[in-house]
Structure formats: C-alpha cells, structure tokens
Residue, then its C-alpha position, 0 to 999 in steps of 0.5 A: m467462507k462466505d463471512l472470512f472474504e466478505r472480511f477483504d478489506k476492499l482497498f487491497e482489491s488493486r494489484i497495484r495498492l496490495a503492491v505498494m503496500s507490501l513495500l511500504v510496510l517492509n521499508d520505513e520509508l521510499d520516495f517516487a520514484s523508487l515505487k516508480e520503479q520496483l513496481h513498473l507503474s506510470d506517474g500518474n497510475l502511481a500518484s492515483h492509486v498512492a491517494t487511494l490508500e492517503r484518504s484511507g489513511y494507510v499510506r502518509v507522503r511527505k514532501e520535501f525539498v532535497k538540492r532545490t529538488p522535489r522529492t516526495t517520499y510515502s512511508a505506511t501509517r500505524t492503521g495502514r501496517k494493521a489494516f495489511a496484517d488482517h487482510l494479510d491473516l484473512l488471506e492466511r485464513f482464507v486459504k486455509q481452510n479451502a485447502 
C-alpha cells in the first residue's frame, strides 16, 4: 500500500490542478475564461496552476488574437493525458486495496 501511495503524481495533489486536468481531458480545448468560470478561480490562481502543468509538459498553451482580442486556450498533451490516467488508476487501486 505504501508503495502505491508513493507513486501518486505530486502535481495532482493540488485539487485545482486535478480539476484543470479533469476538464482538459474531458474537453479537447478550453479557453482561460471557461476554465476560470467553471473552477471559480481568480486570474492569478488559475494562471499559476496552469503554468505548473505547462512546465511539466501536461498542458499545451495556445495564444492568439480573435478580432483583436487576445485569447488563450489550453489542451491536455498526450503526456498529460497519460499522467492523469495513471494517477486515476493508482487512486482506484489504492481505494480497492483499502476497502
């Protein structure tokens, strides 16, 4: 059990990063405003958590202008999707072992 527990991805210890990845895995892409609204976060809070996921290679950030308005969109990378799926698998195994 301890071995399983130690294999959890530390990036997903944050409920915010876990929620961001959940939304990005369920959706091909989400923009900053949508993530912020769904998670009820401040700009700075969301930006710092997404930056952590981006540095880890879990999230891809795309910036563009739409009718002269900046738009930032996020998507889960293949690496991020695998890390998230592995984390959920470990959680499930952990729960089953302790049920």
